[in-house]
PyMOL commands that place a pseudoatom at each C-alpha (Angstrom):
pseudoatom trace, name=CA, resn=MET, resi=1, chain=A, elem=C, hetatm=0, pos=[75.294, 156.931, -145.399]
pseudoatom trace, name=CA, resn=SER, resi=2, chain=A, elem=C, hetatm=0, pos=[73.231, 154.226, -147.046]
pseudoatom trace, name=CA, resn=VAL, resi=3, chain=A, elem=C, hetatm=0, pos=[69.665, 154.681, -148.220]
pseudoatom trace, name=CA, resn=THR, resi=4, chain=A, elem=C, hetatm=0, pos=[67.719, 151.889, -146.558]
pseudoatom trace, name=CA, resn=PRO, resi=5, chain=A, elem=C, hetatm=0, pos=[64.095, 150.894, -147.239]
pseudoatom trace, name=CA, resn=GLU, resi=6, chain=A, elem=C, hetatm=0, pos=[63.276, 152.305, -143.781]
pseudoatom trace, name=CA, resn=LYS, resi=7, chain=A, elem=C, hetatm=0, pos=[64.773, 155.719, -144.656]
pseudoatom trace, name=CA, resn=LYS, resi=8, chain=A, elem=C, hetatm=0, pos=[62.859, 155.690, -147.953]
pseudoatom trace, name=CA, resn=GLN, resi=9, chain=A, elem=C, hetatm=0, pos=[59.634, 154.988, -146.055]
pseudoatom trace, name=CA, resn=ILE, resi=10, chain=A, elem=C, hetatm=0, pos=[60.336, 157.843, -143.619]
pseudoatom trace, name=CA, resn=ALA, resi=11, chain=A, elem=C, hetatm=0, pos=[61.170, 160.238, -146.481]
pseudoatom trace, name=CA, resn=LYS, resi=12, chain=A, elem=C, hetatm=0, pos=[58.041, 159.332, -148.442]
pseudoatom trace, name=CA, resn=TYR, resi=13, chain=A, elem=C, hetatm=0, pos=[55.857, 159.686, -145.352]
pseudoatom trace, name=CA, resn=ILE, resi=14, chain=A, elem=C, hetatm=0, pos=[57.157, 163.132, -144.395]
pseudoatom trace, name=CA, resn=ALA, resi=15, chain=A, elem=C, hetatm=0, pos=[57.229, 164.388, -148.005]
pseudoatom trace, name=CA, resn=ASP, resi=16, chain=A, elem=C, hetatm=0, pos=[53.537, 163.465, -148.298]
pseudoatom trace, name=CA, resn=ILE, resi=17, chain=A, elem=C, hetatm=0, pos=[52.771, 165.323, -145.048]
pseudoatom trace, name=CA, resn=PHE, resi=18, chain=A, elem=C, hetatm=0, pos=[54.745, 168.416, -146.064]
pseudoatom trace, name=CA, resn=GLY, resi=19, chain=A, elem=C, hetatm=0, pos=[53.484, 168.643, -149.638]
pseudoatom trace, name=CA, resn=GLY, resi=20, chain=A, elem=C, hetatm=0, pos=[55.303, 171.254, -151.709]
pseudoatom trace, name=CA, resn=LYS, resi=21, chain=A, elem=C, hetatm=0, pos=[58.413, 170.423, -153.751]
pseudoatom trace, name=CA, resn=ALA, resi=22, chain=A, elem=C, hetatm=0, pos=[60.660, 168.061, -151.770]
pseudoatom trace, name=CA, resn=SER, resi=23, chain=A, elem=C, hetatm=0, pos=[64.401, 167.426, -152.159]
pseudoatom trace, name=CA, resn=VAL, resi=24, chain=A, elem=C, hetatm=0, pos=[66.881, 165.611, -149.932]
pseudoatom trace, name=CA, resn=PHE, resi=25, chain=A, elem=C, hetatm=0, pos=[70.312, 167.033, -149.103]
pseudoatom trace, name=CA, resn=ASN, resi=26, chain=A, elem=C, hetatm=0, pos=[73.169, 165.504, -147.108]
pseudoatom trace, name=CA, resn=TYR, resi=27, chain=A, elem=C, hetatm=0, pos=[74.748, 167.546, -144.325]
pseudoatom trace, name=CA, resn=GLY, resi=28, chain=A, elem=C, hetatm=0, pos=[78.078, 166.769, -142.668]
pseudoatom trace, name=CA, resn=ASP, resi=29, chain=A, elem=C, hetatm=0, pos=[79.311, 167.672, -139.213]
pseudoatom trace, name=CA, resn=ASP, resi=30, chain=A, elem=C, hetatm=0, pos=[82.245, 170.054, -138.673]
pseudoatom trace, name=CA, resn=ASN, resi=31, chain=A, elem=C, hetatm=0, pos=[84.732, 167.160, -138.467]
pseudoatom trace, name=CA, resn=ASN, resi=32, chain=A, elem=C, hetatm=0, pos=[83.384, 165.422, -141.592]
pseudoatom trace, name=CA, resn=ILE, resi=33, chain=A, elem=C, hetatm=0, pos=[82.754, 162.267, -139.565]
pseudoatom trace, name=CA, resn=SER, resi=34, chain=A, elem=C, hetatm=0, pos=[78.958, 162.070, -139.442]
pseudoatom trace, name=CA, resn=LYS, resi=35, chain=A, elem=C, hetatm=0, pos=[76.307, 162.815, -142.036]
pseudoatom trace, name=CA, resn=ILE, resi=36, chain=A, elem=C, hetatm=0, pos=[72.549, 163.308, -141.894]
pseudoatom trace, name=CA, resn=ALA, resi=37, chain=A, elem=C, hetatm=0, pos=[70.018, 163.584, -144.706]
pseudoatom trace, name=CA, resn=ILE, resi=38, chain=A, elem=C, hetatm=0, pos=[67.619, 166.523, -144.514]
pseudoatom trace, name=CA, resn=LEU, resi=39, chain=A, elem=C, hetatm=0, pos=[64.446, 166.581, -146.593]
pseudoatom trace, name=CA, resn=GLN, resi=40, chain=A, elem=C, hetatm=0, pos=[63.461, 170.126, -147.595]
pseudoatom trace, name=CA, resn=SER, resi=41, chain=A, elem=C, hetatm=0, pos=[60.039, 170.950, -148.968]
pseudoatom trace, name=CA, resn=VAL, resi=42, chain=A, elem=C, hetatm=0, pos=[59.633, 174.365, -150.611]
pseudoatom trace, name=CA, resn=ASP, resi=43, chain=A, elem=C, hetatm=0, pos=[56.352, 176.270, -150.162]
pseudoatom trace, name=CA, resn=SER, resi=44, chain=A, elem=C, hetatm=0, pos=[55.457, 174.213, -147.102]
pseudoatom trace, name=CA, resn=PRO, resi=45, chain=A, elem=C, hetatm=0, pos=[53.601, 174.728, -144.869]
pseudoatom trace, name=CA, resn=CYS, resi=46, chain=A, elem=C, hetatm=0, pos=[52.767, 177.903, -146.865]
pseudoatom trace, name=CA, resn=GLY, resi=47, chain=A, elem=C, hetatm=0, pos=[54.122, 179.803, -149.852]
pseudoatom trace, name=CA, resn=GLY, resi=48, chain=A, elem=C, hetatm=0, pos=[57.504, 181.408, -149.156]
pseudoatom trace, name=CA, resn=GLU, resi=49, chain=A, elem=C, hetatm=0, pos=[58.285, 178.924, -146.380]
pseudoatom trace, name=CA, resn=VAL, resi=50, chain=A, elem=C, hetatm=0, pos=[60.380, 175.762, -146.286]
pseudoatom trace, name=CA, resn=SER, resi=51, chain=A, elem=C, hetatm=0, pos=[59.753, 172.647, -144.174]
pseudoatom trace, name=CA, resn=TYR, resi=52, chain=A, elem=C, hetatm=0, pos=[62.649, 170.444, -143.071]
pseudoatom trace, name=CA, resn=SER, resi=53, chain=A, elem=C, hetatm=0, pos=[62.971, 166.922, -141.690]
pseudoatom trace, name=CA, resn=THR, resi=54, chain=A, elem=C, hetatm=0, pos=[65.859, 164.718, -140.747]
pseudoatom trace, name=CA, resn=ILE, resi=55, chain=A, elem=C, hetatm=0, pos=[65.890, 161.373, -142.544]
pseudoatom trace, name=CA, resn=GLY, resi=56, chain=A, elem=C, hetatm=0, pos=[67.762, 158.690, -140.638]
pseudoatom trace, name=CA, resn=LEU, resi=57, chain=A, elem=C, hetatm=0, pos=[68.202, 160.316, -137.223]
pseudoatom trace, name=CA, resn=SER, resi=58, chain=A, elem=C, hetatm=0, pos=[65.992, 157.468, -136.025]
pseudoatom trace, name=CA, resn=SER, resi=59, chain=A, elem=C, hetatm=0, pos=[68.960, 155.133, -136.558]
pseudoatom trace, name=CA, resn=TYR, resi=60, chain=A, elem=C, hetatm=0, pos=[70.451, 156.584, -133.362]
pseudoatom trace, name=CA, resn=ASP, resi=61, chain=A, elem=C, hetatm=0, pos=[69.517, 155.702, -129.788]
pseudoatom trace, name=CA, resn=ILE, resi=62, chain=A, elem=C, hetatm=0, pos=[68.080, 158.436, -127.544]
pseudoatom trace, name=CA, resn=GLY, resi=63, chain=A, elem=C, hetatm=0, pos=[67.798, 156.193, -124.489]
pseudoatom trace, name=CA, resn=LEU, resi=64, chain=A, elem=C, hetatm=0, pos=[63.996, 155.966, -124.486]
pseudoatom trace, name=CA, resn=SER, resi=65, chain=A, elem=C, hetatm=0, pos=[61.617, 153.082, -125.140]
pseudoatom trace, name=CA, resn=VAL, resi=66, chain=A, elem=C, hetatm=0, pos=[57.879, 152.536, -125.545]
pseudoatom trace, name=CA, resn=GLU, resi=67, chain=A, elem=C, hetatm=0, pos=[56.148, 149.181, -125.117]
pseudoatom trace, name=CA, resn=ASP, resi=68, chain=A, elem=C, hetatm=0, pos=[59.505, 147.349, -124.964]
pseudoatom trace, name=CA, resn=LYS, resi=69, chain=A, elem=C, hetatm=0, pos=[60.690, 148.865, -128.251]
pseudoatom trace, name=CA, resn=PRO, resi=70, chain=A, elem=C, hetatm=0, pos=[63.316, 151.576, -128.629]
pseudoatom trace, name=CA, resn=LEU, resi=71, chain=A, elem=C, hetatm=0, pos=[61.779, 154.994, -129.281]
pseudoatom trace, name=CA, resn=ARG, resi=72, chain=A, elem=C, hetatm=0, pos=[63.641, 156.965, -131.906]
pseudoatom trace, name=CA, resn=ILE, resi=73, chain=A, elem=C, hetatm=0, pos=[63.063, 160.437, -133.321]
pseudoatom trace, name=CA, resn=GLU, resi=74, chain=A, elem=C, hetatm=0, pos=[63.225, 162.516, -136.449]
pseudoatom trace, name=CA, resn=PHE, resi=75, chain=A, elem=C, hetatm=0, pos=[63.361, 166.321, -136.183]
pseudoatom trace, name=CA, resn=VAL, resi=76, chain=A, elem=C, hetatm=0, pos=[61.064, 168.570, -138.234]
pseudoatom trace, name=CA, resn=GLY, resi=77, chain=A, elem=C, hetatm=0, pos=[60.882, 172.333, -138.504]
pseudoatom trace, name=CA, resn=ALA, resi=78, chain=A, elem=C, hetatm=0, pos=[60.052, 175.180, -140.843]
pseudoatom trace, name=CA, resn=SER, resi=79, chain=A, elem=C, hetatm=0, pos=[61.148, 178.723, -141.552]
pseudoatom trace, name=CA, resn=PRO, resi=80, chain=A, elem=C, hetatm=0, pos=[60.637, 181.491, -144.076]
pseudoatom trace, name=CA, resn=ALA, resi=81, chain=A, elem=C, hetatm=0, pos=[62.707, 180.731, -147.193]
pseudoatom trace, name=CA, resn=GLU, resi=82, chain=A, elem=C, hetatm=0, pos=[64.965, 183.740, -146.489]
pseudoatom trace, name=CA, resn=TYR, resi=83, chain=A, elem=C, hetatm=0, pos=[66.589, 181.809, -143.616]
pseudoatom trace, name=CA, resn=GLU, resi=84, chain=A, elem=C, hetatm=0, pos=[68.609, 179.572, -145.913]
pseudoatom trace, name=CA, resn=GLN, resi=85, chain=A, elem=C, hetatm=0, pos=[70.677, 178.074, -143.082]
pseudoatom trace, name=CA, resn=PHE, resi=86, chain=A, elem=C, hetatm=0, pos=[67.696, 176.586, -141.247]
pseudoatom trace, name=CA, resn=GLY, resi=87, chain=A, elem=C, hetatm=0, pos=[68.659, 173.182, -142.659]
pseudoatom trace, name=CA, resn=ASN, resi=88, chain=A, elem=C, hetatm=0, pos=[72.019, 173.612, -140.906]
pseudoatom trace, name=CA, resn=ILE, resi=89, chain=A, elem=C, hetatm=0, pos=[70.161, 174.367, -137.670]
pseudoatom trace, name=CA, resn=ILE, resi=90, chain=A, elem=C, hetatm=0, pos=[68.194, 171.109, -137.976]
pseudoatom trace, name=CA, resn=SER, resi=91, chain=A, elem=C, hetatm=0, pos=[71.335, 169.142, -138.892]
pseudoatom trace, name=CA, resn=THR, resi=92, chain=A, elem=C, hetatm=0, pos=[73.253, 170.582, -135.916]
pseudoatom trace, name=CA, resn=CYS, resi=93, chain=A, elem=C, hetatm=0, pos=[70.432, 169.441, -133.633]
pseudoatom trace, name=CA, resn=ALA, resi=94, chain=A, elem=C, hetatm=0, pos=[70.745, 165.988, -135.206]
pseudoatom trace, name=CA, resn=PHE, resi=95, chain=A, elem=C, hetatm=0, pos=[74.518, 165.936, -134.678]
pseudoatom trace, name=CA, resn=ASN, resi=96, chain=A, elem=C, hetatm=0, pos=[73.906, 166.591, -130.969]
pseudoatom trace, name=CA, resn=VAL, resi=97, chain=A, elem=C, hetatm=0, pos=[72.168, 163.195, -130.923]
pseudoatom trace, name=CA, resn=ILE, resi=98, chain=A, elem=C, hetatm=0, pos=[74.530, 161.422, -133.340]
pseudoatom trace, name=CA, resn=ASN, resi=99, chain=A, elem=C, hetatm=0, pos=[77.887, 162.661, -132.019]
pseudoatom trace, name=CA, resn=SER, resi=100, chain=A, elem=C, hetatm=0, pos=[77.197, 163.745, -128.449]
pseudoatom trace, name=CA, resn=ASP, resi=101, chain=A, elem=C, hetatm=0, pos=[74.544, 161.235, -127.298]
pseudoatom trace, name=CA, resn=TYR, resi=102, chain=A, elem=C, hetatm=0, pos=[71.978, 163.918, -126.472]
pseudoatom trace, name=CA, resn=SER, resi=103, chain=A, elem=C, hetatm=0, pos=[68.518, 162.689, -125.671]
pseudoatom trace, name=CA, resn=CYS, resi=104, chain=A, elem=C, hetatm=0, pos=[65.476, 164.614, -126.786]
pseudoatom trace, name=CA, resn=SER, resi=105, chain=A, elem=C, hetatm=0, pos=[61.791, 164.684, -125.912]
pseudoatom trace, name=CA, resn=PRO, resi=106, chain=A, elem=C, hetatm=0, pos=[59.056, 167.336, -125.914]
pseudoatom trace, name=CA, resn=GLY, resi=107, chain=A, elem=C, hetatm=0, pos=[60.260, 170.290, -123.854]
pseudoatom trace, name=CA, resn=THR, resi=108, chain=A, elem=C, hetatm=0, pos=[63.974, 169.698, -124.418]
pseudoatom trace, name=CA, resn=ILE, resi=109, chain=A, elem=C, hetatm=0, pos=[65.972, 172.817, -125.297]
pseudoatom trace, name=CA, resn=TYR, resi=110, chain=A, elem=C, hetatm=0, pos=[69.239, 172.766, -127.241]
pseudoatom trace, name=CA, resn=PRO, resi=111, chain=A, elem=C, hetatm=0, pos=[71.006, 176.036, -126.377]
pseudoatom trace, name=CA, resn=ASN, resi=112, chain=A, elem=C, hetatm=0, pos=[72.735, 178.368, -128.838]
pseudoatom trace, name=CA, resn=ILE, resi=113, chain=A, elem=C, hetatm=0, pos=[71.913, 176.372, -131.986]
pseudoatom trace, name=CA, resn=VAL, resi=114, chain=A, elem=C, hetatm=0, pos=[70.293, 179.269, -133.873]
pseudoatom trace, name=CA, resn=LYS, resi=115, chain=A, elem=C, hetatm=0, pos=[72.998, 181.635, -132.606]
pseudoatom trace, name=CA, resn=MET, resi=116, chain=A, elem=C, hetatm=0, pos=[75.674, 179.518, -134.342]
pseudoatom trace, name=CA, resn=TYR, resi=117, chain=A, elem=C, hetatm=0, pos=[74.217, 180.437, -137.739]
pseudoatom trace, name=CA, resn=TYR, resi=118, chain=A, elem=C, hetatm=0, pos=[72.394, 183.718, -137.092]
pseudoatom trace, name=CA, resn=PRO, resi=119, chain=A, elem=C, hetatm=0, pos=[74.089, 185.465, -134.127]
pseudoatom trace, name=CA, resn=GLU, resi=120, chain=A, elem=C, hetatm=0, pos=[72.353, 188.777, -134.809]
pseudoatom trace, name=CA, resn=LEU, resi=121, chain=A, elem=C, hetatm=0, pos=[68.770, 187.466, -134.678]
pseudoatom trace, name=CA, resn=ASN, resi=122, chain=A, elem=C, hetatm=0, pos=[66.413, 187.557, -131.682]
pseudoatom trace, name=CA, resn=THR, resi=123, chain=A, elem=C, hetatm=0, pos=[66.073, 183.773, -131.357]
pseudoatom trace, name=CA, resn=LYS, resi=124, chain=A, elem=C, hetatm=0, pos=[69.122, 181.810, -130.206]
pseudoatom trace, name=CA, resn=HIS, resi=125, chain=A, elem=C, hetatm=0, pos=[67.984, 178.367, -129.025]
pseudoatom trace, name=CA, resn=ILE, resi=126, chain=A, elem=C, hetatm=0, pos=[65.778, 175.450, -130.134]
pseudoatom trace, name=CA, resn=LEU, resi=127, chain=A, elem=C, hetatm=0, pos=[62.814, 174.150, -128.131]
pseudoatom trace, name=CA, resn=PHE, resi=128, chain=A, elem=C, hetatm=0, pos=[61.414, 170.768, -129.178]
pseudoatom trace, name=CA, resn=VAL, resi=129, chain=A, elem=C, hetatm=0, pos=[57.648, 170.266, -129.120]
pseudoatom trace, name=CA, resn=SER, resi=130, chain=A, elem=C, hetatm=0, pos=[55.113, 167.807, -130.486]
pseudoatom trace, name=CA, resn=PRO, resi=131, chain=A, elem=C, hetatm=0, pos=[54.562, 168.775, -134.131]
pseudoatom trace, name=CA, resn=PHE, resi=132, chain=A, elem=C, hetatm=0, pos=[51.520, 170.927, -134.900]
pseudoatom trace, name=CA, resn=LEU, resi=133, chain=A, elem=C, hetatm=0, pos=[52.414, 173.070, -137.905]
pseudoatom trace, name=CA, resn=TRP, resi=134, chain=A, elem=C, hetatm=0, pos=[51.249, 170.926, -140.808]
pseudoatom trace, name=CA, resn=ASP, resi=135, chain=A, elem=C, hetatm=0, pos=[47.691, 170.148, -141.866]
pseudoatom trace, name=CA, resn=LYS, resi=136, chain=A, elem=C, hetatm=0, pos=[48.053, 166.438, -141.122]
pseudoatom trace, name=CA, resn=ASP, resi=137, chain=A, elem=C, hetatm=0, pos=[49.232, 165.028, -137.797]
pseudoatom trace, name=CA, resn=LEU, resi=138, chain=A, elem=C, hetatm=0, pos=[52.629, 163.375, -137.850]
pseudoatom trace, name=CA, resn=GLU, resi=139, chain=A, elem=C, hetatm=0, pos=[52.019, 159.901, -136.510]
pseudoatom trace, name=CA, resn=THR, resi=140, chain=A, elem=C, hetatm=0, pos=[54.509, 157.598, -134.843]
pseudoatom trace, name=CA, resn=LEU, resi=141, chain=A, elem=C, hetatm=0, pos=[55.870, 155.123, -137.386]
pseudoatom trace, name=CA, resn=HIS, resi=142, chain=A, elem=C, hetatm=0, pos=[56.083, 151.492, -136.304]
pseudoatom trace, name=CA, resn=PHE, resi=143, chain=A, elem=C, hetatm=0, pos=[58.982, 149.368, -137.515]
pseudoatom trace, name=CA, resn=GLU, resi=144, chain=A, elem=C, hetatm=0, pos=[59.891, 145.829, -136.532]
pseudoatom trace, name=CA, resn=ASP, resi=145, chain=A, elem=C, hetatm=0, pos=[62.750, 146.937, -134.265]
pseudoatom trace, name=CA, resn=LYS, resi=146, chain=A, elem=C, hetatm=0, pos=[61.656, 150.447, -133.131]
pseudoatom trace, name=CA, resn=LYS, resi=147, chain=A, elem=C, hetatm=0, pos=[59.084, 153.217, -133.081]
pseudoatom trace, name=CA, resn=VAL, resi=148, chain=A, elem=C, hetatm=0, pos=[59.856, 156.548, -134.730]
pseudoatom trace, name=CA, resn=ALA, resi=149, chain=A, elem=C, hetatm=0, pos=[58.279, 159.734, -133.370]
pseudoatom trace, name=CA, resn=TRP, resi=150, chain=A, elem=C, hetatm=0, pos=[58.597, 163.337, -134.542]
pseudoatom trace, name=CA, resn=LEU, resi=151, chain=A, elem=C, hetatm=0, pos=[59.746, 166.463, -132.711]
pseudoatom trace, name=CA, resn=GLN, resi=152, chain=A, elem=C, hetatm=0, pos=[59.294, 169.979, -134.074]
pseudoatom trace, name=CA, resn=ALA, resi=153, chain=A, elem=C, hetatm=0, pos=[62.101, 172.509, -133.590]
pseudoatom trace, name=CA, resn=ILE, resi=154, chain=A, elem=C, hetatm=0, pos=[60.907, 175.951, -132.448]
pseudoatom trace, name=CA, resn=PRO, resi=155, chain=A, elem=C, hetatm=0, pos=[63.428, 178.827, -132.234]
pseudoatom trace, name=CA, resn=ILE, resi=156, chain=A, elem=C, hetatm=0, pos=[63.283, 180.713, -128.906]
pseudoatom trace, name=CA, resn=SER, resi=157, chain=A, elem=C, hetatm=0, pos=[64.980, 183.809, -127.467]
pseudoatom trace, name=CA, resn=ASP, resi=158, chain=A, elem=C, hetatm=0, pos=[67.331, 184.144, -124.490]
pseudoatom trace, name=CA, resn=THR, resi=159, chain=A, elem=C, hetatm=0, pos=[64.561, 185.461, -122.225]
pseudoatom trace, name=CA, resn=GLU, resi=160, chain=A, elem=C, hetatm=0, pos=[62.222, 182.653, -123.318]
pseudoatom trace, name=CA, resn=PHE, resi=161, chain=A, elem=C, hetatm=0, pos=[64.976, 180.128, -122.554]
pseudoatom trace, name=CA, resn=VAL, resi=162, chain=A, elem=C, hetatm=0, pos=[65.417, 181.560, -119.037]
pseudoatom trace, name=CA, resn=TYR, resi=163, chain=A, elem=C, hetatm=0, pos=[61.624, 181.548, -118.556]
pseudoatom trace, name=CA, resn=ALA, resi=164, chain=A, elem=C, hetatm=0, pos=[61.458, 177.862, -119.567]
pseudoatom trace, name=CA, resn=GLN, resi=165, chain=A, elem=C, hetatm=0, pos=[64.255, 176.997, -117.125]
pseudoatom trace, name=CA, resn=LYS, resi=166, chain=A, elem=C, hetatm=0, pos=[62.400, 178.767, -114.312]
pseudoatom trace, name=CA, resn=HIS, resi=167, chain=A, elem=C, hetatm=0, pos=[58.773, 177.821, -115.089]
pseudoatom trace, name=CA, resn=GLY, resi=168, chain=A, elem=C, hetatm=0, pos=[59.070, 174.775, -117.349]
pseudoatom trace, name=CA, resn=SER, resi=169, chain=A, elem=C, hetatm=0, pos=[58.903, 174.401, -121.099]
pseudoatom trace, name=CA, resn=GLU, resi=170, chain=A, elem=C, hetatm=0, pos=[55.138, 173.745, -121.048]
pseudoatom trace, name=CA, resn=ALA, resi=171, chain=A, elem=C, hetatm=0, pos=[54.606, 177.199, -119.527]
pseudoatom trace, name=CA, resn=LEU, resi=172, chain=A, elem=C, hetatm=0, pos=[56.685, 178.690, -122.352]
pseudoatom trace, name=CA, resn=GLU, resi=173, chain=A, elem=C, hetatm=0, pos=[54.714, 176.730, -124.957]
pseudoatom trace, name=CA, resn=ASP, resi=174, chain=A, elem=C, hetatm=0, pos=[51.497, 178.133, -123.468]
pseudoatom trace, name=CA, resn=LEU, resi=175, chain=A, elem=C, hetatm=0, pos=[52.873, 181.690, -123.679]
pseudoatom trace, name=CA, resn=LEU, resi=176, chain=A, elem=C, hetatm=0, pos=[53.949, 181.204, -127.288]
pseudoatom trace, name=CA, resn=GLU, resi=177, chain=A, elem=C, hetatm=0, pos=[50.506, 179.888, -128.182]
pseudoatom trace, name=CA, resn=GLU, resi=178, chain=A, elem=C, hetatm=0, pos=[48.662, 182.674, -126.337]
pseudoatom trace, name=CA, resn=SER, resi=179, chain=A, elem=C, hetatm=0, pos=[50.806, 185.426, -127.853]
pseudoatom trace, name=CA, resn=ASP, resi=180, chain=A, elem=C, hetatm=0, pos=[50.090, 184.261, -131.394]
pseudoatom trace, name=CA, resn=VAL, resi=181, chain=A, elem=C, hetatm=0, pos=[53.619, 185.181, -132.573]
pseudoatom trace, name=CA, resn=ASP, resi=182, chain=A, elem=C, hetatm=0, pos=[54.988, 183.887, -135.863]
pseudoatom trace, name=CA, resn=ILE, resi=183, chain=A, elem=C, hetatm=0, pos=[57.105, 181.043, -134.487]
pseudoatom trace, name=CA, resn=LEU, resi=184, chain=A, elem=C, hetatm=0, pos=[58.730, 180.549, -137.891]
pseudoatom trace, name=CA, resn=ASP, resi=185, chain=A, elem=C, hetatm=0, pos=[60.305, 184.017, -137.829]
pseudoatom trace, name=CA, resn=LEU, resi=186, chain=A, elem=C, hetatm=0, pos=[63.790, 183.605, -136.390]
pseudoatom trace, name=CA, resn=ASN, resi=187, chain=A, elem=C, hetatm=0, pos=[63.931, 187.358, -135.715]
pseudoatom trace, name=CA, resn=ARG, resi=188, chain=A, elem=C, hetatm=0, pos=[60.540, 187.639, -134.009]
pseudoatom trace, name=CA, resn=PRO, resi=189, chain=A, elem=C, hetatm=0, pos=[60.248, 189.585, -130.769]
pseudoatom trace, name=CA, resn=SER, resi=190, chain=A, elem=C, hetatm=0, pos=[60.371, 187.622, -127.523]
pseudoatom trace, name=CA, resn=VAL, resi=191, chain=A, elem=C, hetatm=0, pos=[57.054, 186.897, -125.796]
pseudoatom trace, name=CA, resn=ILE, resi=192, chain=A, elem=C, hetatm=0, pos=[58.672, 187.639, -122.407]
for i in range(1, 192): cmd.bond("trace and resi %d" % i, "trace and resi %d" % (i + 1))
show_as sticks, trace
zoom trace
């Protein structure tokens, strides 16, 4: 996994947005075939929390384009520091794109991702939304051969997953916002 100028630009951009103390770690898939870099920023967005971002997921096609350029994504998310495997959750989402050709856009749900690492917690799945957690907006990055957008991973419960399937993910996002739950808490109660 080479460190390209593009990946450096992405890492610098997201580290500046996150603030805190940033480090980059490489994660491998279960078969040791694919790797993804994950930037982790301690005490971001607040003290006792950790922000995460893929670095280089945008090298992979998701089958979408904007203004005749391929649209690519990087995943971001955050959790309380006690959930030390949240980086694995983000990397597993990335491996769905890298190894299994998943597409992803706002409202997409990847089932059972949280459950793989924390089977006993209330949240089990990942809902992707437009990022909103950090003080600065994450803007689409423009490169010569593609555009890179950001998607925030939000853990959701089984009942929230069923609700989103029945009523749409936007309806679930509205409920999450109205309920004012701590979306970073992987063991939070369901809003349904």
